C-alpha positions as CSV (number, residue, x, y, z in Angstrom):
1,M,138.9,88.5,123.2
2,A,137.3,90.2,120.7
3,D,137.5,94.2,120.5
4,S,134.6,96.0,121.9
5,P,131.7,97.6,119.4
6,P,132.5,101.5,119.3
7,T,130.6,104.0,121.2
8,P,127.3,104.7,119.4
9,S,127.6,108.6,118.7
10,H,124.4,110.0,119.9
11,P,123.8,111.9,122.5
12,L,121.6,109.2,124.5
13,S,123.5,105.7,123.8
14,Q,124.6,106.2,127.9
15,K,120.6,105.7,128.4
16,F,119.5,103.8,125.5
17,D,121.2,101.4,123.6
18,P,118.5,100.2,120.1
19,D,120.7,97.2,119.5
20,E,118.7,95.8,122.0
21,Y,115.7,96.5,120.3
22,R,116.7,95.4,116.8
23,M,114.7,93.0,115.5
24,T,114.3,90.7,111.8
25,V,112.6,91.6,109.2
26,G,110.3,88.7,109.6
27,E,110.0,89.6,113.4
28,H,108.6,93.1,112.9
29,L,106.4,91.7,110.1
30,E,104.9,89.5,112.9
31,E,105.3,92.4,115.3
32,L,103.0,94.6,112.9
33,R,100.2,91.8,112.4
34,T,99.5,90.9,116.0
35,R,99.7,94.6,117.0
36,L,97.4,95.5,113.4
37,I,95.0,92.3,114.9
38,R,94.4,93.9,118.0
39,A,93.8,96.7,116.5
40,L,90.7,95.4,114.7
41,L,89.6,93.6,117.2
42,G,88.6,96.9,119.8
43,L,87.2,98.9,116.4
44,L,85.1,94.9,115.9
45,V,83.5,95.5,119.7
46,A,83.2,99.4,119.6
47,F,81.5,99.2,116.1
48,V,78.9,96.1,118.0
49,L,78.4,98.3,120.9
50,C,77.3,101.4,118.4
51,C,75.0,99.4,116.2
52,I,73.8,98.0,119.4
53,W,72.8,101.8,119.9
54,G,72.6,103.1,115.9
55,N,69.5,104.4,116.0
56,Q,70.2,106.5,119.2
57,V,73.7,107.2,117.2
58,L,72.0,108.2,113.2
59,L,69.8,110.7,115.6
60,W,72.8,112.2,117.7
61,F,74.2,113.1,113.6
62,C,71.3,114.5,112.9
63,R,70.0,116.8,116.0
64,P,71.4,119.7,114.5
65,L,69.5,119.9,111.5
66,Y,66.6,118.9,113.3
67,T,66.7,121.3,116.1
68,V,67.3,124.3,113.2
69,L,64.5,122.8,111.1
70,E,62.2,122.4,114.2
71,Q,63.1,126.0,115.3
72,K,62.3,127.7,111.9
73,G,58.8,125.9,111.6
74,L,59.9,123.6,108.8
75,N,59.8,119.6,107.9
76,T,62.0,117.5,110.0
77,Q,62.8,114.7,108.0
78,L,65.8,113.8,105.5
79,R,65.2,112.3,102.5
80,Y,66.6,109.5,100.6
81,D,66.1,108.4,97.3
82,T,68.1,104.9,96.8
83,I,66.8,101.4,98.4
84,G,70.5,101.0,100.6
85,E,70.7,104.2,101.3
86,P,69.6,104.9,104.6
87,L,71.0,100.9,105.5
88,T,74.3,102.5,104.1
89,T,74.5,105.4,105.8
90,W,73.9,103.8,109.2
91,L,76.3,101.3,109.2
92,A,78.6,103.9,108.0
93,V,78.1,106.7,111.0
94,N,78.1,103.7,113.9
95,L,81.1,102.6,112.0
96,I,83.2,106.2,111.9
97,V,81.6,106.6,115.7
98,A,82.7,103.3,116.9
99,A,86.4,104.1,115.4
100,A,86.7,107.3,117.1
101,I,85.9,105.3,120.6
102,A,88.1,102.8,119.4
103,S,90.8,105.2,118.5
104,P,92.6,105.4,122.2
105,W,93.0,101.4,121.8
106,I,94.1,101.7,117.9
107,A,96.7,104.2,119.2
108,Y,98.0,102.5,122.0
109,Q,98.4,99.4,119.5
110,F,100.1,101.6,117.0
111,W,102.2,103.4,119.9
112,L,103.8,99.7,120.8
113,F,105.0,98.8,117.8
114,V,107.2,102.1,117.5
115,A,108.1,102.8,120.8
116,A,110.8,100.3,120.7
117,G,112.5,102.2,118.2
118,L,112.0,106.0,119.6
119,Y,114.6,106.7,121.7
120,P,113.8,107.9,125.9
121,A,113.3,111.7,124.9
122,E,111.5,110.6,121.5
123,R,109.4,109.2,123.9
124,K,108.9,111.5,126.3
125,Y,108.1,114.4,124.1
126,I,105.2,112.1,122.5
127,T,104.0,110.7,126.0
128,R,103.7,114.0,126.7
129,Y,101.8,116.1,124.3
130,L,99.5,113.1,122.7
131,P,97.0,113.5,125.2
132,M,96.9,117.1,124.2
133,S,96.3,116.5,120.9
134,I,93.1,114.4,121.6
135,V,92.0,117.0,124.1
136,L,92.4,119.3,121.3
137,L,91.0,117.3,118.6
138,I,87.4,116.3,121.0
139,L,87.3,120.8,121.6
140,G,87.3,120.9,118.1
141,M,84.7,118.5,117.4
142,L,82.5,119.5,120.1
143,F,82.6,123.2,119.4
144,V,81.8,122.2,115.7
145,Y,78.6,120.5,116.5
146,F,77.4,122.8,119.1
147,L,78.2,125.8,117.9
148,V,79.4,126.3,113.8
149,L,77.4,123.7,112.5
150,P,73.9,125.0,114.1
151,W,75.1,128.7,112.6
152,S,76.2,127.4,109.4
153,L,72.4,125.6,108.8
154,S,70.6,128.4,110.8
155,F,72.3,130.9,108.0
156,V,71.8,128.5,104.6
157,I,68.6,127.9,105.7
158,D,67.5,131.7,106.4
159,F,69.2,132.6,103.2
160,A,66.9,130.6,100.8
161,N,63.9,131.5,102.4
162,A,65.0,135.2,101.8
163,V,63.9,133.9,98.2
164,P,60.5,134.8,97.3
165,V,58.6,133.2,94.9
166,P,58.5,135.9,91.0
167,G,56.1,138.1,91.5
168,G,54.8,138.1,95.2
169,P,52.3,136.4,96.5
170,H,49.0,135.8,94.2
171,V,46.1,136.7,96.3
172,T,41.9,136.2,94.9
173,T,39.3,137.9,95.2
174,Q,37.3,134.9,94.8
175,V,34.8,134.4,98.1
176,H,35.2,131.0,99.3
177,T,34.3,129.0,102.4
178,P,37.7,128.6,104.6
179,T,38.2,125.0,105.4
180,T,40.7,124.8,108.4
181,I,42.6,121.7,109.8
182,P,42.9,121.3,113.9
183,S,46.4,122.0,115.7
184,L,47.6,120.2,117.7
185,A,51.4,119.8,119.9
186,G,51.5,116.3,119.1
187,D,49.6,113.6,118.3
188,P,46.0,112.7,119.6
189,A,46.2,110.0,122.3
190,T,43.1,107.8,120.2
191,P,43.3,109.1,116.3
192,V,40.5,107.8,114.5
193,E,40.3,106.6,110.6
194,S,40.9,109.3,108.3
195,E,41.3,111.8,111.1
196,I,43.4,114.7,110.2
197,W,45.4,117.3,112.1
198,I,48.3,119.3,112.0
199,D,51.6,118.9,114.4
200,E,52.9,121.8,115.7
201,L,55.6,120.3,116.9
202,T,57.0,118.7,113.6
203,S,55.5,120.9,111.5
204,K,53.6,118.6,109.4
205,I,50.1,117.7,107.9
206,K,49.5,114.1,110.0
207,I,46.7,111.5,108.7
208,F,45.8,108.6,110.9
209,H,45.3,105.6,107.3
210,R,45.0,102.5,108.1
211,G,46.3,102.3,111.6
212,Q,49.3,104.1,111.7
213,I,50.2,108.2,111.3
214,R,51.7,109.3,108.0
215,S,52.8,112.6,107.3
216,I,52.5,115.1,104.5
217,R,55.7,117.4,104.4
218,F,55.7,121.2,104.8
219,G,57.1,123.4,102.5
220,T,57.9,127.0,102.4
221,E,55.6,129.5,100.1
222,N,59.2,130.5,98.9
223,L,61.3,130.0,95.0
224,L,63.5,127.6,97.3
225,A,62.2,124.7,100.0
226,P,64.6,122.4,102.0
227,D,64.3,119.1,101.2
228,F,68.1,117.6,102.8
229,K,68.9,114.1,101.4
230,L,70.4,112.4,104.3
231,S,73.8,110.6,103.2
232,Q,74.9,114.6,101.8
233,Y,73.9,115.6,105.6
234,I,76.5,112.9,107.2
235,S,79.0,113.6,105.1
236,M,78.9,117.6,105.6
237,V,78.8,116.5,109.0
238,V,81.5,113.6,109.3
239,G,83.9,116.3,107.1
240,M,83.4,119.1,109.4
241,L,84.0,117.2,112.2
242,T,87.1,116.2,111.0
243,A,88.4,119.7,109.7
244,F,87.7,121.4,112.6
245,G,89.2,118.4,114.8
246,L,92.8,118.3,112.8
247,S,92.6,122.3,112.9
248,F,92.6,122.9,116.5
249,Q,95.8,120.3,116.4
250,L,97.7,123.7,115.2
251,P,99.3,124.5,118.6
252,L,101.1,121.5,118.0
253,V,101.8,122.0,114.7
254,V,104.1,125.3,115.6
255,L,105.5,123.8,118.1
256,A,107.0,121.2,115.9
257,L,108.0,123.8,113.3
258,V,110.3,125.6,115.6
259,R,111.5,122.2,117.5
260,I,112.5,120.8,114.3
261,G,114.1,124.0,113.4
262,I,112.1,124.8,110.4
263,F,111.0,127.8,112.2
264,E,112.1,130.2,114.6
265,V,109.6,131.5,117.2
266,E,110.6,135.6,116.2
267,Q,109.8,134.4,112.0
268,L,106.2,132.7,113.1
269,A,105.6,135.9,115.6
270,A,107.0,138.2,112.5
271,G,104.4,137.0,110.1
272,R,101.4,136.9,112.0
273,K,99.3,139.1,109.5
274,Y,100.4,136.6,106.7
275,V,99.1,134.0,109.1
276,Y,96.1,135.5,109.6
277,F,95.1,135.9,106.6
278,A,96.2,131.9,105.6
279,L,94.2,130.7,108.3
280,T,90.8,133.0,106.9
281,I,91.2,131.5,103.7
282,A,91.3,128.2,105.6
283,A,88.2,128.9,107.5
284,A,86.3,129.7,104.8
285,V,86.9,127.0,102.9
286,I,86.1,124.7,105.6
287,T,83.1,126.4,106.8
288,P,79.8,126.0,104.7
289,G,78.3,129.4,106.3
290,D,78.8,132.7,105.8
291,V,81.6,135.2,106.1
292,I,80.7,136.2,109.4
293,T,80.6,132.2,110.7
294,A,83.6,131.7,109.1
295,T,85.5,134.5,110.5
296,I,83.9,134.0,113.8
297,A,83.5,130.2,114.5
298,L,86.8,129.6,113.2
299,M,89.1,132.2,112.9
300,L,89.0,133.4,116.0
301,P,89.5,130.2,117.9
302,L,92.5,129.6,115.5
303,G,94.1,132.6,116.1
304,L,93.9,131.6,119.6
305,L,95.3,128.1,119.4
306,Y,98.2,129.9,116.5
307,E,98.9,132.0,119.9
308,L,98.9,129.1,122.1
309,G,101.2,127.2,120.0
310,L,103.9,130.3,119.7
311,W,103.6,130.7,123.8
312,M,104.6,126.7,123.6
313,A,107.3,126.8,121.8
314,K,109.0,130.4,124.1
315,A,108.3,128.4,127.3
316,G,108.6,124.7,126.7
317,P,111.7,122.6,127.3
318,G,114.6,123.4,124.2
319,S,113.5,126.6,123.8
320,G,116.5,128.1,123.8
321,G,119.6,126.7,121.9
322,E,118.0,123.8,121.5
323,R,115.4,123.9,119.0
324,R,116.8,121.4,116.5
325,G,116.5,117.8,117.6
326,F,114.9,116.7,120.9
327,E,116.1,117.8,124.7
328,V,118.3,115.8,126.3
329,D,117.9,115.1,129.8
């Protein structure tokens, strides 16, 4: 009888035998191919569903800017200067939202591919903290969409409106007959040809011409007038959503640094002032607003998340003498 193979030295060898999950390179590639196909099919289904409501998805992205412009009595339209820009931006926005919707399915396919190569304790760590990671990601995106983005846009627009015309306003003493345009809270129910009015809700001068309502964009009297570009605004929103979503993973980053033994909890706690300084710089870079917005809107939650990470590292399993590696059941 042949000698039995030596017992693996890994402490988890009695509960998990990696040999049971060994596959050839070809089998690994075939498994990866299957998971990628299923992940892409899920993304395709989500993308089709998003395209069905594509206009609403685009409006959702533009809602913060539209609301700020409407509150300040400015034109609420976004500009485009290339023929294909509206279509490409529309497709890009729906693809991004589809990827966000399909991300749990894509992550699940990826998990099925890599789970077989992990030890039980490693799988336990991932399944324990993955839901928290998803929740933090969503909270970061909601935080930037409902708070940081409106604050930043409002600051930028107010700053531009504070720059006056050189020489101040020009007032004439010439006698004139005033001409007035009716001001309405919306559009007339039955406009007639060549009728003109001011729409107070959208801050536009509108003309009914050839059976359609045409609008003239309002501009400020100041030196700087807002004229936002569609693709640039969408890129900024996507960038901020991504940056804030990833920034909210800070507690898990702190926990990982302690668990794998790069830092001790006491070291991270003692270096708070250096960490907060680095977080302040990162907040100022990420947030396209003023210093107050950067420090309050992002620095405050990042500081709280850092403290949460320290608390998790102290209170979690393995916080005693087993910080290096994974816990042993």
